[in-house]
Structures are given as structure tokens and as C-alpha cells.
N, C-alpha and C positions, 0 to 999 in steps of 0.2 A: 757486536751492533749488525742490525739486519735493513734494508731498504723493501721496503714493504708500497706494493700497489695494492689500491682499492678502487675496482674498474668496471662499470658497467655492461649490462650486454642486451641489448634489444632484438628487433622480427625484421631488421632493413636488411637487404640481399648488402649493404658497404658497396657501394662504389668505389675505385680511389681517387683521391683528390692528395691538392698539398698542401698539409699542415705548411704554415711558417710559424717561429716561435718569433717575438719579437725583442729587441735589443735594446741598451740602452746608447742614448745618443744626444748631444745639447744642442741646444739652440739657440741662436745668434747671442740670448744676455748669457749662454752658458749653463742655462735651467736643466737637470736632467729629464730625459722624456723618452719615452719608447716608442719606437719606430720598425713600422714591419717592412717599410724599403730598403732593407740591407738582405739583399740574395743569397749568401753565404749558403753553401752545401750544408754545413752544418743547421743551419736556422731553417731548410725547407725539407721534410723528409715527405714524401709518396707514400699514400699507406691506403687501404681503408678497414683497418682496424685501429683503430689511436693508438689503443692500450698497447699496440704491439712499436712503435714508434721512444713511448713512453716508458719502457720495459728497456729499449738497447740502448736510449739516449740517456739510460738513470739508472745502468746498472743495475734492473730490480734484480731482488735473492730472490723474493716469492711474491704471488702471483694471488688477488682474492679478486675473483669477476663472480657476480654479481645478475642474474638473469632469471626469466620463468623458464619455466618446461618448453616454452615457444620459443624463446632466445634463438639465434643463428649459430647452435653450438657446433654444425659442420663447419662449416666458415670457420673458426675459432680452429679444429681442429686439423683442417688442412693450410690452415694458413700456418699456423706451430707447427706443422710434417717438415712445410715444402722448404720452411726458413731452416733445418737444416741445413751441416753439411754434409756428405757422401758418406762419409765418417760416422758419421753421429746415427744415421739413419739404420748400419749396419748393426747396433743395439736393440732392435727391433724386429721384429720376424711379425710382421701385420700384414694381414691381406687389407691393403690401403683400401682400396678401391670400395669393400667390401662395410669397411667398418664407417665411411664415412656416407656410403648409402645408408647405410643402419641408422645412422644418427639422426641424419638429415628426416629419413621415412617417419621417425617417432616425433621428432620437433617439427617438422616445419610444416606439416600438415596438421599438428595436435589442434583440437576445437576445441577439448573438452576444459576447458576454465577448471573443471574439480578433477582433475587428472595428477596422479600421484608425484609428488617433486621426485623422480627421476628419470633419467634416461638409461640404453646401452650405451657402455663405452666411456660414461664419466672419467673415472679415475685415469684411461689411455688419458681426458685430454686434460687433464691436470699434472701427467708424466709431465708432458710437452711443455707444461708450461713454468718447469720448476720443481725441484724440490722443497717441497711445504708447501706450495700452492696448492687452494681449494678451489674451487667449484660451491657458490652456495647459492641452492632454488630456490626460491622465492614466492611465496603465492600475487594472488591479481590487485591481492590490497583494495577487495570492493567491500569487504565488510570492516566491522574494527575489530571481531577475532585477525586476521589475515593481515593488518595492518600493525596490530599488537606483534603478532608469531612474527613478521618481516623484521619491525626493530628487534627484537629479542636476536635475531638471527644476525643483526650487524653487530648491534651491542654484543656479541660475546667472539667475535672477530678476536683468533690468536694476537694478540699483543701486545706488547712489554715498555714500559718506559725506556730503554735503551735502542729503540727501533723508529727507524725513519721512516715517514708516510706519506708518500705523493696517493692524489686522489682525482682521477678521471668522471667527470660526470658526463662528459659525449655524445653517452648514446645511453643516457640516464632512463627508467621507463619510469613513465606518470609522475607519482609521485615520490620516489626515492633519492633524488636530491633533497629533497627536504628533509628524508628519512639520516642521509648520512651528515648532516649536519649538526643534528642532535646529538647524531658519533660522537663525531668529531671534537665537539665540546665535551664530548663527558671524556672521549680520550684523551685530550687536551688539561684538565681541570683533576681528572678522577683516574685516570693513569699515568697520568706525567708524557704521556708520549707526544713528539714530537710531527707539527706537520707542517714539511715543507712548500707544498703545494699543494693549490685545487685548482687543472685541469680543467677548457669547455672551451672543445672544435667550435668556434662559429660556423657552423656548415648554414652561410644561405644563399644558393645559386651562384650565380657569378661576380653575385655583388661586389666584392673585393677583389682590389685587381693596383696593381703598383704602379711606380713612373713609368714601367716597362710594360703595361696592361698586360700584367701578365695575373693568370687568377689564383686565386688559396683563399684557402681558410686558414684565417687568425686564428691562435690560440692563444687564450684569454687566463691568466694566472687570477683563481679569485682569493688567494689568499688574507687578502685585505677585508677580507669577514670575519677571517679569525680574527685578526686587528680587533677589527669594531667588535667583535664578543669578548674583546681583552679590555675593553673600554668598559663594556658595559657589565661584566661579572667586577672586575675591579671597583666604576662606579657607588653598584649595590654593597658588596662589601664595606665598604666606605659607610654609604647612608647607614646602611642594617645595621649595622657591630661596628661604628668606627673606627675599624680597618682601612686607612688608606692607603695602606704598604705596596697594592698590586699600581695603584693609582701614582704612584711617588715614583715606582722603577718607572714605568713606562711613560713619564718626564724626563727622565731622565738621571734621578736620584742613586746616589748610589754612596750611602753607609762610610762605606771606606774606601769611598777616593774622594779629596777635597777639593782635587781641583777641575773636582765633573758634576758640578754637587747642582742642582738646577734649584734658586729657592722657592719655585713653587711645591714641588715634591720637597724639599727641607721640611718646610712646614708644615706639610700634611704627613710628611710619616711621623711629625715629632708633636703634631696631635694625636695619631694616631697611638704614642707610647703614652701619652697621661689619660687619655681613656680607656687601655687598657688595664691601666695601674691603678684606673679612678682614684689619679693623683690632684686631688681637690680644689690645693692650693695652684698647680701648676695648667690646670685648664681652661681659668677666666685670660690671662696676659696669652694663649695659646690662641684661643678662640677670637682676640684680638688680632693675633696675627695671620688668623682666615682670611679679615674683609681686606688684610690687603692685598691676595689673590682670588677676589672674586668675580673683579670683571674677562667678558668671554673677549675682550680682545686682548689677553693673555697666554689662550689657546687658539689652538690649529682643530679643523675639522670638528670631528666626532667627541675631545676632548672638550673642548669649549661651548658646546649641548649638553654634555653631561657634567661636567667636573661643578662650573658655577652656581648649578644647579643646588646639586650638594649643598655646596659652601653655605647661600642664601639660606637654606633649613636649617643647615645648624647657627648660623647666625638666629637666625628667629626666634631658637627654639632657648638659646642661652645669652640673649641683650647684655650689653656692655654698667647699662644705667639701671642697675637695680642692684640693691644690699646683697651681702655675702651673704644671707640667709637665704635668701630667696633663689640666687642662685646657685646653691649646693642644693636648694630644691630641685629647680628642673636640670640636674641632674642626679640627682634620687629617681626622681620621674623615666630622666629615659630608661636605664639605666630596671629600672621595675617595668618600663614598659619593651625594650627588648630582653625582657626571661634575664637579667643579672641580676636573681635575687637576691645573692650575697655584697654585692657591691652597692644597692638601693637600700639595704635594711640598717648597714652604715654609713650611708652618707647618711640619712633619715635622722639619725644622732648627732651629726655636725651640723646640718642643721639648726640643728634645737639649741645645740650648742654655739651655731652663732645668734642664733635671737636670743640667747639671754644675755650672750654679751653686749650684741643691739641695745635692747630695752634698758640694762643695769647699768649702762655708762662702763660697760671696763671692758683689757682689752686681754686679763689675766684667766686664762684659763681652768686656772686649780679653782679660784671661784665661782667660776663658771657651773664647773663641772658639782659645785656641792648645792646650787641649783638645782642640778639637776636628779638628784637624787642619787648617783656615782658612787657616792661615798660609804652609801646603801648597801650591805653586804654582807645582811642575815642569811646567811644559806637554809634556814626555817623557812623563808615565805618565799621561795623562788620561784615562781608562776610558773603553771602550763601554758597550753596553748587557748585550753578552756578561759579561765582569766584573761587573758590580755583581752581575748575577742570578749568577754565581758566586759572589763575597764572600755576598750574602746566604743562599744555600742553605749555604755553608761555618760559617756563623755560627747558624744556624738546627741546623743539627747540633749544634753546640757545645751548645746550652742545651739541648739535650734531654739532651744528657748531665748536665751538668753546671747546677746552681740555682744561677742568679747573687743577690747580697742586692747593697745598694747599694758596699757597696765594689768590687766588683767589677766594677761597672759602669765603675769607672774603667779598667780594659781598656779596655774598649770604645771610653774620649774619646782617649786618644793613649796610646806607648810609646816616644816620640823623647824620650830622659831626654836623648839626645846634644846634641838640639838643641837643648831650654830651658836646656841647660848654657851654651849659645853661647850664648843671647839673656842669661839670666844673667849670663855676661861682660861683652856688651858693653850690654845694658843701663847708662841714664846715672845713672838717679836709686836713690838706696840704694835708695828703698818698690819699688820694681820688683825690684830683686836680693832684696831680702826674701819677695815674694810666690809669687817662682820657687823661692827655696830652702823656704816651705811645700807647694810643687805637688809637686816632685823626691820626697821623700819614698812619698808616695800610688802614682806610677809604677810598673808592672809593666811587666816585660821580653814578657812575654806577650800575647796580643790583637792580634795580626797582622794575622787576617783582619777582626775588629773594624776596624780602623781602616782600614785599605784601603774595607773598605763606607762608613765615616762619609766618607773623602775621595771617596771616589767621588759616594754622594749627595749631595757639595756642589759635585763638579762638574755633575751630571745637574742640581742646583737651579741653579746658576747660567745655565747653559744654556738651560733655560725661561724666567727670569729677565730675563737681558739677552739674548737670540734669540742666541745665542752658539753657537759648534760644536755648529750641530741637524744638522750629518749624523755626526753619531754616534748619536745618535737618532731613531725611530722615533716615531709615534705610540702605532703598539702597544707600540713599546718604554716608551712612557713611561705608557702608562694600566698596563702588567707593573708595573711598577719600583713606582710609585706603591701601589701594591696589594700585593705584597711588601714594602715601608715601612713602611707603615702595620699589616700580622700585626706585623710582628716589633717598629716601637714599643709596639703594647698591648704586647708582654712584655717588654720593659726597663725601662717606666716604669710 
């Protein structure tokens, strides 16, 4: 593990000031607060270049110092060399005065905004900063090309998931603090780098004085900005993908620690589980639990702004007071909208199955499957994508010319009277024969297009679920058919 400091350097002469770090104290009510009135030596550091104070305070292993060719590199060279002990200086057989003058002449008087991104003795400064340290020279960021180039350089810093990163934006150049925030989000969420602190020395003449009238520059730690990005990223994943695990973690929920479970986090965590598994029978009760944690009063600060809004969105999408088939349709629609096509097409069939049970007053899934034609497994008539799309188009045309009611939807489910009669005659149990006798009067002879569609969708669903007959469907077919089925299902349920 390495401690890494990312800092910026501008063109100022940088006079020496007293940087003061805050300490945690407690007010009269025992509430923790930051205070700058504590004047202990370890919290007060006089320096001209703030990054040098951070380098020593946090035992930094390597430094990435970012600036333009015009930045005050001569100051960095002088300070870094003068900070060495006499024994350390002996290892450098350098003409210090000449080197400093040459750096200053090439950078301090640089007026060409298009100058080459280099200056003499840059590698010597890197040596003084420490093993592995680098100077990152950037453009002025005037054009979009320069902004892009600068961003790429910062994003390509050599950092690993084991590094602890400290950031100093005190001497940040123009738009660079904006760039570094994007970089930190990338490092944290993509490269899993630990961001320890983001420091800013708030230099503002003599505006800050302590109780003894001593002037100081407060050091502000902006790491709460990263905490805010945590909540934003967590809320985004929760809303867009049904993955509330990050939110649950931020709320304090720990799946393996029953003594420290936050009910809000637990509810969101379990909702994420059922959505991820597409566990239809578990989603509805879990949505109901979400309604119990939607009030903003249950959350602090940024969480109170983000999380209740996401929960309210789910409650609106999946209302409780609708039939099961309609609820399952809404889940299928949500999965389709979020490009989870496999879950969407599976839920379409489950929604149709539930609709059959609702129409025909049965709770027996096997009889409902007979309606759906799921017992028809003739391999000679397995439809391809064109057949399915044609069947959808035919039924869409029927729906435009004929208003379907719940009884008419039965025609969509099965028109195989002969097959049902055969099933009845072959049934071993009297209750099975009685059940089929109840079904037969409802069966219409029309609706061939509708039945073909149901059978086609079932083959399509099974092909995806069991990874069979996939040669019938390309990925474009899967997406197109799923979207068409969702549109059609919305009219039938």
C-alpha cells in the first residue's frame, strides 16, 4: 500500500502563511464540531507550498504534481532541495544555483501558451519529490482538445486499488478542480482507490483569526463531496437497476451483523435481492415494505433528498391495489425498459398465466397452462422470429377493430376444444374431468392468431430460459419481440 498525494501548482510566488488544520471538539451539548481555535504545533504548519506540509504530515510515499509550463517549478525545486538534510544533499552533485536559475528562466518568463510541455531539470525535481513521484505537465485548457488532453493525463495517473490518495487543490489551476473531482469519482468507483481526504487551504488575506487574534489559513477537508457522490451513485444504481446495495450500506445495513442492521437499509437490500432475482412472488410484498420507509424525516441531509424520491418512483410504478397480472405486467415492462430482456419475456408469460387464472376463476396453474397452450410441444411447428412478429401484427390488427373484454381474452388463451376434450377423456381423476368440463364452454373457435402468438411466445421464452433453439432468434429478434410483446400485453391485461 502506498500513500499518494495529488497536488496542483500555479504561477504565484507563494508567500509563507500559517495553515491550520481543524480538530474535533464538542460543544456544550456534547455535539462534535470542527474547531480552528486549537493552536497546537501539530495543527499549525507555516509554509509557502501547501503540498509540502501535507507530504510531511501524512508521510506521503509519492507525489503527482500537476501544473502548466508556467507554474512556479523553480520554487518547488528550491524548497524540495532546501528541505533535505546536509547528508541527503551530499548525494546530489548539482550546481543548485544554476539549475534553479535555468528552471526559472524557462518557466517564470514563459509567455507562449503553445509552448512545448517540458522544461529543463524536470526529472531532478521528481527525484527530490521522492521515488515514483511525477510532474504532470498540462495545457491551459482553452480548447476542447486541450481539456480532453488534460483529463486523459489525470485519469491515467498510476494508481492501484491498494493506494490511499490525498488530494490538494489549494493552488489549483482554473478548471482543474472540476477535472480532479471527475478523476476521483473514476478512481473510487472504477479502480477502487481509497480517497482519504481532499484538502483546500482557504487563503483569504487576513480574514481568519483565532481567539488570540492570530492570523491563520483554515485547511478545509472536502471529502464530504466524495460522500455526496457515494449517495448519488447509490441512488442512481437503486433507481436505474433496482440495485440498492450501496444505499443500504451507506444507511448502515450489514447483512452479516444482525446487531447493527438498519431497517431502512435492510428493506432496500431485500428489495434489491428480489428485483435482481426477478422473484415475482416476492416483489409485491417487498414493494409494500418500501412504503414504510419513504418519509424524508427518516433520513439525514443528502439521503433525505435522494432516497425517498427513488422509493416514491417505485411505489408509483408498482402500485399495490392492482390485480396480480397487472402487477406482473408492470414488472415485465420495467425490465424491458431497463433492457433486462430475459427477465421481461419470462414475466410476460407469468402475467398472462395470472390473467388466465383471474378470468377463469382457478388457482390451478396447470389448468391455466392448458389455456396458454403450454402443453402443445409439437417440434414441427416451432416458430421463428418472423412468425412471431407476424402473429403480433395480426393480433394488433384484431385489437384495433374489436374491443376485447375479459371474456373475449379467453379466445386469446386457447381454441383447442378437441384437445381439451381428449384431455378430459384421458383424465384419471374425476375432479380433473370436472375442471375441464368447466373450461370447455368458455372456449371459442376463433382467435387462431392469438393462440399462435401465445404458443410462439412460449417457445421464445423457453429458448431464452433454457438456452435451446437459440438459432431461431438473433439478439435483435429478442429485443424487438420483447418490446412488441410488452406493448401487446399492455392492451390485453
